[in-house]
N, C-alpha and C positions, 0 to 999 in steps of 0.2 A: 439668471444664474445657472451655470452648468451643474448638472446632477453628478453626484459621486456615489460610489458603492464601495463598501468595506468588505474585504474577504479575509477570513482568518483561517490559518492552517495549523492545526496542532500536530506537529510531527513527533517522531520518536526522540529526536535530540534537540529540537528547537521549535518555537512558535514563530510563525511569520504572519505579518499583517501587510496587506497591500490596499491602497486606495486607487481605484480606477475611475476615470471620468466617463461620461456617456459616449465618448468617441473611442473608448478602449485604451486610452493612454494611462500608463501607471504613473500616478502623480507622486506617490510616496510608497516606500517599502522598507520595513524594519523587521529584523530578526533578533530574537532573544533565545539563548540556549538554556538548557537545564540538564539535570543528571538522570541516569537510569540507576536505580539502587538494586544491588544484588545481595540481599541479606543471607541467602544460602545459595549454594551452587545450583545453577539452573533456574533460579528465581529472578524475575524482572519486574520491578515495581517503580512507580513514580509518585512523588508527593504532589497531590493536586494543588496545594498551595503554591508550589513552584510554577505550575501552569498559570495560575491566576496572577502571580507576581510578574511573570513574563509578559502577560497581556497588558497589565497596568503599565509596565515600563515601556513596552513597544508603542502603545497609544500615546503615552506621555511624550515620547520622542517625536511622534508624528505631529502632535500639537505644538511642540517646541519649534519644529521646522516651519509650520504654518498654523498660527493660532486659531484661524477660522475654519480650517478644513473639516474638523470633526463635527462642526455645526452644519455642514453642508452635505452630510451623509444622508442619502435617500433611503438606503436599505442596507442590511448587513446579513451575511451568511457565513456559516462555519463548516469547515471540513476537518478531517483529521485521521490519525492512525485508527485502523480497524481492529476488531476482535477483542479488545480489552474490556474490563469491567470497572465501574466505579459504583459501589453500593452506597446509596444515600438515604437519609431519613426523610420524614415528611417535610422538613424544612429545607431540604437540599444540602444538608451537611454531609460530607464524605465520612463514612464510618470506618474506612480502611484506605490505605494507599491504593492507587489504581494498579491493578494487575494487568500488565500490557501484553501485546500480541506475542512477544518473544519469550514469555514465561513458559517454563517446561515442568512445573510442579505437578501437573495433573495427569501423570502417566497412568496411575491406577484408574482414574476416572475414564481415561481414553480406552483402557482395556475393557472397562464395563460397558462403554458405548459400543465397542466392537462385538461384545457378547450379546447385547440386547437386540441388535438388528444386524443383518448382513449389509455389506457395502452396497449391494444392489438396492436394498430397501431404503437405506439412507439417501442414496442418490435419487431414488424415485420421489422421495418427499422433499428433500432440501436442495437437490441438484449437486450435492457435495457429499463426500464421505468424511468420517471423523478424522480430525487432525489435531495435533497437540496445541496449535495456535488458536483454535476457534473458541468462541465465547462460552458455549455450553459447558465444556469441561471445567472452566474456571468457576462458573456458578455452582456446579455440583461440588467441586472441591471446597468452595467457600462455605456452603451449607454444612458440609461434613465437619470442617475444622473450626468454624465460628458459628455454631448454632444460635447463640444468643444474638450475635450481630445480624445473622440471617433473619431472625424474627423481627428485629428493629428496622430492617431494610424496607423502605417504601418502594424504591425502584432500583433495578440494576441498569445503570446508564452506560452507554458506550462513550468513549473519551470525548468526542466532539459534542455529544449531546449534554455532557456535564458542563462544558463551557457555555453552551447556548442556554442551559437551564439557569446559569448564573446571570445571564443577561435578561431573561424573561420570566423566570419562576415557573416555567412550564416543563413537563416531563414527557418528551416525545423523542422518537427516532424517525429515520426515513427508510424507504424500502431498500435502498442500495446497501446501507449498513446492516439492516436487519437480515438481509439475505446472506450475510457473511458470518452469522452467529451459529449456524447449524440448528437453529430453533424455528426458522420460518418455513412454511410450506410454500414452495416456489409456484405452485399452481393457484392456490387461493390467495396468496400474498397476505396471509395472516399467520400468527404464531400457531405452530402445529399442536393441536390438542393431543395427538398421539405421543409426540415426544415429551410434551409437558407432563403428561400423565405417567409415562414409563419411569421417569427418574426420581421422584416427581418434583416439580417446581411450582411454586405458587404463581399462578397465571397473573394475579394482580400486581406482582412485582416486576412485570415486564412493561415497558412503556408502550404507548400507542404508536402506530406506524402511519406516516404521512408521506405525501409526495415531496421530493427534494426541493421543488419550487414553491411549496405551500408556505403561507405565513403561519408562524407558530407563536405569535405574540409580539410584544414590543419591549423596548428598553424600559425597565422599571426605574422608579426613583432611586432606589439603592444602587442599581447598576450604573445609572447616570452619574451618581456621586463617586462611585468607586473607579469607573473607567473613563470618565470625562466625556461620555457620549450624551446625546440629546435624549431626554426622556420622551418616550412615545415613538421613537424611530422603529420602523417595522423590522423584524428579524425573520429571515427565511430559513426553512428547516435545514438545508444543506445535504451533504452526502459523504460517503467514504472517500478516503484520499485517492484510491486508485481511479475511481470515477471522476473525481475533481481534476486530477492530473490529465485525464483524457479530455475532459471538457476544455481545460485551459490550453490544450493543443489542437482543438477543433476536431477531436475524434468522436464523431457522432454516427456516421453512416457505416454500413457493413463493409464497404470497400476500403475503409481506412483501418490500418493496423498500427498499433503503437507498441514500441518497446521502451520501457522505462528502466534505466539502470541507475539506481541510487544506492542506498544502504542495501536494500533488497532489489530484486529484478522482477519485472512482470512483462508478459506478452499479452496485450489487451486487444480484443476484437469486439466491436459492437455488432449485435444481431437484431433483426426485426422480430424474431420469435425466440422463445427459450431454446438454447442450444446446450444439450446435455451430453457429455461423454459418459457412456453407460458404466464404465469402470471407475469413474470418479477420479481419473488422473489429471483432469483439469477442473477448475472452479467455474461454476455457473452462478452468476449473480444478477441482480437487477441494475440497470444503468440509472444514472441520475436523470437522464432524458426520459420523460414519461412515455411508457409504451415500448421502450427498447430494453435490450438485455445485454449481458456481457458473458463472453467465454474467455477465460483467463488462465494462463500458466504462470506459475510463480516459482522463483528460486530465492531461498531465504538469504543467502550471502552472496551478493553481487559485488557492488562497490565495497562492501564490508570485507570481502576476501582480499581485495587489493590493499585496503587500509590495514588489515591484519598483517599482511606480508610486509608492508612498509614499517609499521610501528612495532610489531611484536617479534618479527623474525630478524629483519635487518637492523632495526633500532639504530640507524645511523643518522647522519645529517641530511639524508635524502628526503626531499618532499615528495608527495605522491606524484606530482607532475613530473619531477625529475626522474622518478622511477619509470613512469610511463614512457618518457623519452628514451630511457635506457632499454625498455622492452621493445621499443620500435626499432632498435638496432639489431635485435635478434631476427633470424630468418623466420618466416611464417612456418608454423608447426613446431617451433621451439626445439628443434633437433629431436623430435619424437618424444618430448616430455609432455605428459598429460597431468591435468589438475582436476580433481573432483571438488567442487565448491560447497561441500556439505558441512560447513563449520558449525551450523546450528541444526543439523539434520537437514531434511529436504522436503519440499512440497512437490511440485510437479516434476516428473510424472510419478515419483515413487511414494509420496505421502508417508515418509518414514522418518520419524523423529530420532531414530537411532543411527541413521547414516552418519558417516564420518568423512571429514575432509582428507584428501590424500593426494600426494604427488606419486606418479607412476612412471617409471622409466629412467630414473637417474643414472647417469654415467659420469665419468670424470671430465667429460667435455662440457658439462652444464655449468653455467655461471648465474649470477644474479639476473642478468639480462634474459636468459631463457626461462628462469623461474617466473619472472614478472610477466613475460609474454604468455607463458603457459596458463597463468591465472586469468588473464584477459580471455584467452581462447576457451578455457574451461567454463567460465561463466557463460560465454556465448554458446558453447556446445550444449550446456544445460537448457538454455532458452530455445535453442534450435530443436531440442526434443519436443518442447511444447509446440513450437511452430509447425512441426510435421503432424502432430496429433490434431491441432486446430484445423489445418487444411483438410485432413481426412474426415473430421467430425462434421464440418459445415459443407464439405464438398465444393470448396471454392479455393482457387489458387490466389495467393497473395500477389498484388500488383506492385506494391512498394510498402516500406515500413518507415514510420517516423520515429526517430530515436531521440529520447529526451532524458532528463536527469543529469547528474554530474558528469557521467561518462560522455555525454554529447559534446562536452567542451574540449575533448581531446580527439584528434583525428584518428589515432590508433584504434580506439573503440569503434568508431564509425566505419572506417575502411574494413576492419576485420569483420564487423557484422555484415557488411555487404557481401564480402567474399564467402562467409560461412552460410548465410541465408540464401545467397545467390539471387537476390532481388535488389533493386535500387533502394538505398537508405537515404533518407532526407533529414535535414535539420531545419526547424522553423526559425524565422527571424525573431518571432515573439518569445518563444519558450516561456509561456505564461505560468505554468505550474499549478499546483493545487489551490493556492490562495486566489489566484486569478480565476480558476474555475468556480470557486465559491462566489467571487464577485459577479460572475456571469449569472449564477443562480439568483443572486440578489437583484440583478437588473430585470430578470424575467419575473421573479416573484413580486417585485414592486409594481409590475404592470407597465413598465417603460418599454419593454419589448414583448412580442407575442410568443416567440419560441427561442430556444437555445441556438437553433440553426440561424435564426435572424441575428442574434448577438454575434455568433461566430463570424458571419459574413460581414457585418457592420464593423467589427473590431479587427478584421483582417488577419484572422488566425491561420489562414492557409497560404501564407507567403513564405516560400522556401528560401532559406539562406544559401543552401548548397545541396546538390544531389551527388551521392557517391555511388558509382556504378560498379557492379561486381566484376572481378577478373575470373573468367571461366576456368583458366588453367589452375589458378590458386584454389578455386572452389573444388575442383576435382581432387586436388591434394588434400584439402580439408575434409572432404567427404570420406576419404580413406581413414583418416585419423578419427573422424566422428564415429564411424562404424565400430572402431575399437573402443572409443569412449562409451558408446551406448551399451556395450557388453560388460563394462567393468563393474557396474553396480550389482548386477545379478551374480557375478563371480565373487564379489566381496561381501554380499549382504550378510551371510551367516557370520563372517568374521566381525563385521561391524556390530552385530547384535551381541555376539559373545563378549566383545570388548566393552560394550555399553553396560552389560549386566555383570561384568567381572568386578568383584568387590576387592579392589586393591587400594590402599590408602597411602 
């Protein structure tokens, strides 16, 4: 009987499950969506019961398509959105809605973090500097505003770890997710005693940290009954979604660069040693691959910028793909119209939760077509800033970039990326994604493969569907616009901050 692996990806808008056989073929894939709740402006929460319902329904659909397939699962692993918190009691019951990565309520706590240590000190300990998205600020806020619930909290779990706990009754996380909390010492790979003591946080409320490929228990009797899985099936620890996305696309070695453009955007590079940008303009994390590290730039509103333009600004019958086709009709450079994609503030390189989205350069010549093209180019300019800093930090030129995420499905994103980055941009045939990366971890954790590189080779993850070569003339034109784009944030920073702090209702 062929072995199968179940990968579960808890995204911001949907949960996805995939079943992959030992040859790397996706046998079944199901997605179930859920909501983000915004009880107050700037707050982002999710009901963990909706996560569980989504998983129950997705697995039920898998079983409906093939009644025997869930009985043939050899191992399971989970990935998911990073930085959020789910406070749970000793029985694993959620004490509050999940406060997710996009939540912005902890501005006061962020200010306190900046006051407690310099950016250089934060980077020296965690590889990162404080950011509104990271886990630490959410825990401090929760302790301040819900002291009774804080006392009842047994563990603060990251989102994917909450799902896995419901499968195994174990309370753990992995190094990749822990490294993105602003709580882990990047040198010792343990929770930082210094940070835990400064704020302070009860150390016992943080989960144990394990390898992404480690076994963290097995399916309990209750989980088997709830989700239709086999009691005793091994469950592997898993990793953060950025790392899982990289694994699912075969990004393991340092020569491989990944650009993911989904709701948010990331430029992801694997390194053999910790690579830290001293000013903290990039993120330094642990890879899901044991012994490897990550240097990553992130822009918060990538595909979300285009979705916003389509639905909130134009609000017409245009679908996103139609608007991309329309954008493709505009000339490169969008008639000198620039877009700053800071709809939710920005991460790399500015790390500024008060930054604002902006169109710059409007004239009466501009139409929907130029606006749409400017959004595509603005997102890619933002990622290009990270690209340049990565090259400088690691002292290595990029040979090619693999583009994945929803943007990879439309040629405009891929051709524009090649012309802006000035390197070949490739698309994989596989496009495995985060859930697929989780299935890879399950295959290694179960002992059926020795390494993730072995899985990647066996499952054929490095088969390119198409290579997009840069146009040197267009790159030189884009470089002129980029130089202006790169100066706009500094010119507007004070205005952004004054707008953010202006009390107008």
